[in-house]
N, C-alpha and C positions, 0 to 999 in steps of 0.2 A: 504494500500500500504506500503510494508515494506521498500523498497529502497535498494540500493546496500550495504550500510554499514551493515544494519541489516541482510541482506541475507548472505553476506560473513562472517560476524562475527560468525554466527551460524555454518556455514560449517567449519570454522577454529577451533572453540571450539570442534566440534564433530570429528576433525581429518579427515574429508572427503577430505579436500584440505590442502595444506600448503601455507604459505605466499609466499614462494619462487615460487611456481607454479602460484599463483595468480599474483604476481608481474611480472613474465615472460610473462604471458598472456597480461597484460596491456602494457608492453614494446613492445611486438610484435604488439599489436593493434596500438600503437603510430607510430611504424615504418611503418605499412601498411597504416594508414589512415591520419596521420597528414600532409602529402603532400597536401591534399585537403583543410585542415582547417587552418593550421598555428596557432594552439592553444598553442604550446610550443615553447619557444625560446631556451631552453637548456634542455637536458636530461642527467642524469648520471646513466647509468645502473649498474655500479659497486657499487656505493653508495647505490642505491635502493636495489640491491640484498643482500648487506651486512646487511642493515637494516631489510630486510625480514627474513634473517637467524636468526638475533637476536630476531625478533618477534616470530619465531617458537620455539626458545629455551625458551622464556618467557612463551609461552603457555604451553610447556611441564612442566614448573615449577609451573604452575597454577597462573602466574602473568599477569598483564596487564588488559585491559578493552575492551570495545566494539570497539575501534579503533585499537587495537593491530593487526598488520599484514595487515592493510588496506592501499592500495596505494592512494596517493593524489597529487594534483598539488598546487603550491605556486605562488601567484601573484608576479611579478618581482619587487615589491617595499617592500617586506617583507624580512628582513635580515636573511640569513643563513650563518653561519660561513664558510668561505672559498669558498663559491659559488658565482659566478658573479651575482650581484644584481644591475642592472644598470637602472631600471625604464624605460627600452626600450628607452633610450636616449643616444645620442652620448657623451654628456657631462660627463657621468659616465662610459665611456668605460673601461671595465676591472676591475671595482671596486669590490673587494671581502671583505665583512664585516669581522671583526675580532671577531664577537659575533653572537649569535642567538637572534632573536626576542623572546619576552616572549611567544607568541603563539607557536613558533617552539619548545621552551623548553618544553612546556606542551605536545605537540604531540610526541616529542621524549620520554618523560617519559611514554607515553602510548604505545610506540613501533609502532607508525604509520609509514608508509613507504613513504618518499618523492620521487616522480618520477622526478621532474624537475620544471623549472620556466615557468609560463604561460605568454603569450603575453598580452599586455595592451596598452592603450593610454599613450603616453609619460607623465611621472610624474602624471599619473591618470587624465590628463586633456583632456576629450573628452567623447563622447557618442556613439562611434562606433567602437573603437579599429582599427582605420585607421591611427592614428598619430604616431604609433610605428616606431622606426628606423628599425625594422625587417619586416616591411610591415604589411598589413592588415590581420586580422583574418576573416574567413568566417563562416557564420551561418550554422551549420550542418543540420538544417531543410530545408534550401534552400540556396545554396552557392551564389546566386545572391544578397543576402541580408547580412547586417552586423549582428553580434551577440549582438550589444549594447556595451556600454563601461561605465567605463573604464576597468572593469574586464571581458572583452569579451573573453579573452583567456581561463580563468578558466571556464566560462559558456559553451564555445564551447567544451572544453575537457570533461566536465561532460556529456553534452548532447550527444556527439559522443561516449561515453563509453570508453574514454581514461584515465579516472581517476574516482575513486569511489566518490570523493568529491574534492573540491578546496577551498582554502582560497582566498578571495578577500578583497578589501577595498571599503568603501562607504563614499564619501564626500558629494555628492548631489544626490545619486541614483545609484552609480557605482556597487553595488551588485544587487539591485532589478531590475533595468532596463534590464541588460543582462539576468537575470533569466527570466523576462517576454518575452523578444525577442526570447529566445531559448526554452521556455516551460519547465523550471525546477523551483526549489525552491531556493530563496535567502533571507537570513535573515540579516537585519541591526540591530544589538543590540543597546540598550540604550547607549548613550555616557557615557563612564566610566565603562561599564560592562565588557569590554575586554581591556586588557592593549594595549596601542599603542607603548610600548617600542620595538624598532626595526622596526617599520613601517616608511619608509622614507616619511617625511611629505609633504603634499600638503597644506591643510588648517587645522592647528592643533586643532582648536576649533570645527571642523566639522568631521574630519576623524574618522572612526571606522572600525575595521576588522570584517568580517562576512563570514559565510560559503555559498557555492553553492553546492546543493545536488539534488538527484533525488526524494527526498520525504521530507515531513515535519518531520517525525520521525528522519530521518538522520540529518536534520538541527538542531534538538534539541540535538541530541547526540554530534555533533561537538561543538555546543554552550556550552554544559555542560562541555566539555573537556577544552575549552580555556578561559572560563569566570573567573572572580575573580580579586581581588585587587592585585596591584603590587607596591611595594615601589619605583620602578624606574619610575613610571608614576604617578605623583601627581594628575592627573585627574581621575585615576581609583578609583573604589568604592567597598566596601565590601557588598553592598546592593543587588547584583545580587543573583538570586535563581535558582535552577535547573528547567529544563523544561521537559526533556524526561520522567520523572516519573509522569507527570501531564497530559499526553495525553489520556484522556478518551473519547473524542469525544462528550461529553455531553455539549450542549450549551443551555439547558433549562434555561430560565430567563436571559440569557446573553443580555445585552443592546447594540445593534449595531447601530451606528450613520450613517446616510446618509448625508454627508456634501455637500450641493448642489453646492458650489463653485468648488468642485473637478470635477463635471460633466459638467461644462461649457466649450465649445470649444473642446469637445472630439469627435473623429470620431464616427458617429452614430452607426456603427456596434460594435465598441469597447464598447461604452456606453451600448448598449443593452445586450451584453454578460456579462459585469460586473454587471449591474443592475439585471440580472436574478439570481445572487447569493443571493440577498435579499429574493427572494421567497423561496429558499432552507432553509435559516436560519429561516424564519418565520414558515415554516412547521416543523422545528426541535425544535420549542419552544422558539426561541429567540424573543426579543422585538425590533422592528425597530423604530427608532426615527429620524425624519428629524432635522438636526442641521445646523447652519449657522456660518461661520467664515469669515466675510468680510476682516479681516486683512490678510488673505491668499494671497490676490492679491498683497500685498507688499512684500511677501516673496522672490520671484525670484530676483528682482533687489537688495534687501538687501543681498541675498546669493552671488550673483556674485561680489558685492563690497567687502564683507568680505573675501570670498574665494580668490579673486585675490590679495587683500592686504596681506593676510597671505602667499600666494604663493610668492609674491615679497620679503617678509622678509625671508621665509624659503629657497628660492632658491638663495639668495644672497651669500651663502657659496661656490657656485660652481664657482671657479675663475681660475682653472687650476694650482694652486700653490701646493696643498697638494695631490690631487688624481684625477683620471679621465682624461678626454681629455684636451690637451693643444695645442693651436695654435703653429705653427712652425716658422712663419715669422713675426717678430715684432722687434721694436727698443728699447722699454722700457717696464717696468712692467705694466704701465697703458694700453698701446696698446696691450700687451699680454692678459690682462684680458678682454678687450673689444672684441678682435678678438676671444678669446676662447669662450666667451659667445655667440657671434654672430654666430659662426660656430657650437657650440656644442648643442644649443637649437633649437628645431623645431619651425615652424611658430606659432602653437597654444600656445605653452608654452611662447614664446616671447610676443605674444599678451596679455596673461593674466598677465605676469610680468609687462608689460608697463602700463596696466590698473591699476594694484595694486599700482605701484609706483606713478602713477598720483594721485590716491585718498588719498595716504598717504602724499603727498607733501604739503609744506607750501602754504596756501591759499585755499586748497581744502579739507584738513583733516576734518575741522568742517562741511563743506557743504555736504561731501559725506560719509566719513568713520564713523564719530561720529553719523551722522543721520542714517546710516545703522544699527549701534549698537542699537539705540533707536527703530528702526523698528523691529529688531530681538527680542528685549525684549517684544514688544507688540504682536508679532506673537506667541512667546513662552507662554506668559500669556494666550492668547486666546486659544491656543491649550490645555494647561494644564486645563483651566476652563471647556473645553468640557467633560473631564473625571469625572466631578462631576455628570454628567447626563447620560453618556454612558460608557461602558467598552472598546469597540473597535470602530474604524471607518473603514468602508469598502469603498475603492476608487479604481479607475484605477491606474495602475503603470505609464502608458504613454498614451498620447492622441491618439497614432496610434500603429499599429504593426511595426515590424522592418523596418528600412529605407533600400532602395536599396543601393548597393555599390556606392560610390562617391557622394551620395546625400548631405552629410554633408558639403563638401567643397563648394558646390554651393548654399546651403541654411543655412548658418551659424546661422543667427539670429533665424530662425524658429527652428533649432536644439536646440539652447540655451533655447528657450521658451518651448520646449517639456519637460524640467525638472520640470515644475511647480507642477507636482503631487508628486514628490519625495523630493524636497528640504525642504519643511516645516518640515519634520521629522528630518533632520539634523540641521536645524535652532533651533528647540526646544529640540534636544537631545533625541528623543523618539525611541522606538523600532518599527520595522515594518517588515513584511514578504511579499514577492511576491510569488505567486503560480499560476499555470495555471488555468484559468477560462474557457477556451474553445479555439476553433480555428475560425479565421475569414474565409470568403469565399475564400480568397487567400490560405487557409490552413496554414497560419502563426499563431503562438500562440498569445493569448491575456492573459496578466497577470492581476490579481487583487491583491490589497494591503490591508492588515489588519494592523492597527496602534493602539498601546496601550499607556497607561500612562507609565512613567518611571519605569523601572525594572519590567515590567509585561510581559516579554517574554513568561512565561508559559501560560498566558491567551491568548496572541496573537497566539501562536503556537497551542494551543488546539482548538481555533476557526478555524484555518487553517486546522488542522487535521480532524475536523468534516466534512468540505467541501470536502477535498481530499478523504476521505473514501468513499463518495458517488459519487465522480467524479474522479476515478483513471485515471492516464495518463500512457500509455504503451510506454516506451522508448526502442524500439527494435533496438538498435544500440550497437556496440562495443563488449566488452569482453563477452564471454559465458563460464561458468564453469559447 
């Protein structure tokens, strides 16, 4: 399965289409279809067509790469100079960054074509893309269901054929879970493999930018373009390595772990579909080993304590003084800040800020936050130890298929619990990819997750590529060239 990027890049290089033509086709598709999905919160046709024209000139000069001339969507928490980047929150109303995120700089250097900003859960806090100030995004597979979150706008745009790829961010599963719910591919890189400079922070020790694409090869292409160390992000690392040139599909002697804790509490149909992938890998020559990680059961509560604590700290800067929304009726600066934050943040964000503030407060810091850090280290050590005996882990992405619309608001705790398959990867800073494993009887997609040791994106993506090659997914929606 080649994917949109691979397909269009070949056509552009052969001069069979131009980037301007391709970009116009995507803009037309957004105009026609996004009323149904609400995947984009802003589009800038003039900027997109200007970038496309520059890409065409670069191709004529023999410059650029595989992403030259390819239209894409950007999650609304990734800074683009002069473009409203408000995290789908009232508190950042009208905020236009004065700089580009590192990933945008890299894509600009490749002459990729930004179409606009994708919808998301407010400040990336959610699993359904229903907490956005711009309203919910709808799953293109079935609009009665959510596309997942928090990068649901990007996932919906890619699935509906309104963008060749999208950039998302993953703090506890926010790239992988939407990919699973919409039947596409989502890669969460190793923490530090991709610079976070210009990513508006939710949980700084957990956040990572990753691509949403229609194929594994496309995910590898985008990853290769945006990876690498950045002196502006002290957590970024020079240890990442290329992945798109390692996609052979050969998994002979690959050691694949079956972590039994990941398959507990999973919907029986989802479990059966994901487990069937082990049969494929066994026939392809891989070695399947059952492994156990009891510490995983502690990962979810530790994640929510750490993520909310970091959110409380990171979101403390939004006070109405320097930029964004400001309350209009107040008597003094303290009341102004209080009213601004009360009116500017949505319910879910306020809930997580309050929880984070509580666990960081005197009297509770040791009991909750410091204990969560200890649990995090034990989970990380347990996950790292697994890769002494296996090369990758194969797990579900989520315990169910996509939620119905409005389900999250009525089943909040159950929705939080549904992250237990994805958060251990963020806790341990590991790479993981979500790819389609099949469809449930409801015809909703089921995603499977392949997890690797740090900086083994090439191994993880090659294992995914092997499965995808034998189980291609036909996404017959959107732009046709």
